[in-house]
N, C-alpha and C positions, 0 to 999 in steps of 0.2 A: 129668472134663471134661464140661461141659454144652455141647451143640451145638444150635442152631436154624437153620432154613432158611426162606426165604420166596421165592416166585416172583412175578415181574411179567411182563407181556406187552406187546409193542408191534409195530407194523408199520412197515417202512421200506424204502426202496430204497438201493442202492449199486452201485458199479461199481469193480472192481479194475483200474484202468487201467494198472498196472505189469506186468500179465500179458500174454502174447502174445495177439494178436487171435483166435487159434484156441481159446483157453481160454474155456469157457462163462462163467466169472465175470468176464471182461473186458467182457462185454455188460452193459448196464443191466438190473438185475433186482431183485427184492425178496424179503423174508422176513417171516414171522410169528415174530418173535424171542421167546424165553423167557429171562428173566434170573433167576438164582437167587443170592441173597446167603446166605452162611453166616457165622454169628457163634458164637464160643465164649468161655466163661469158666469158671474153676475154681470160682467161687462164684455164687450167685444174689443178686439184689437183695432188698430188703425185701418185695417183692411176690411173690417166688418165680420171677422171670424172669431169663434172661440179659439180655434187653431185651424190653420189651413190643412185640409185633408192630405195634401202632398207632404206636409211635415211629418205625417205618420208613416212615411215609407220605411224608416228604420225598423218599425215593428214588422212589416212584411219581410224585410230582409232577414231579421232575426228568426222569424218563424220559418222561412224558407231554408236558411242555413243550419238551423239548430234542430228543428222538429220534422220538417217535411221529409217523407219517405225514410224515416228513422224508426228504430225500435225504442220507444219512449223509456223503457226500463234501463236502457243504456245511457240515456241523456239526462233525465230528471233526477234531482237529488232527493226525491220523495216518492211515496206510493203514486202510481200513475193514474189516479182517479181524475175524473173531470173536475172535481172540486179542487184538488191540489194543482192541477194544470191551470185553472182559472187564477188561483192565488199566485202561482209562479209568474204568470204573464202579467198580472196586475202589478206585482212588485217591480218587475222589469220596466213596465211602462210608467209607473208612478215616479220612478227616479228621473225619468226624462221629461215627463209632462205632468206637472203638479195638478193640472185640471182633470186628471184621470179620476173617475169616481166608481167605475165598475168594469169588470171583465166578465164576459160570458163565454162559455165553452159548450158547444153542442157535439155530442158523439153520434147522434141520430137526429132525423128531422123532428122527433117528438120529445127529445130530452135535452135539458139545459142545466148547467151548473153555473152559478154566479158567485163572484166574490166582490164585496164592498167592505170598506172599513166601517167600524162602528157597529 
């Protein structure tokens, strides 16, 4: 199995309004997010790639246009947790690249949420 990964970054604010007022994430705050897409295939294409990294540029464009420097509560159709953001981006990517197997979202250097099917 061949596996590739690529990271993207964006900054955004959000607020987890479903949490108690005493929870720090219930307050308006922001993160410098890192998004990592993981793609796999048992074979390589004629160029020797799972997929050319340049072919993933639509994900960067989508992140930049939809999420970067936005208030995620105004953008996402779900609670703005890292887990839901990982699923949201996974679904977007899987429609375009069937080789997508995982999406990771980091809100801080020490925390990650991942979404995979199954």
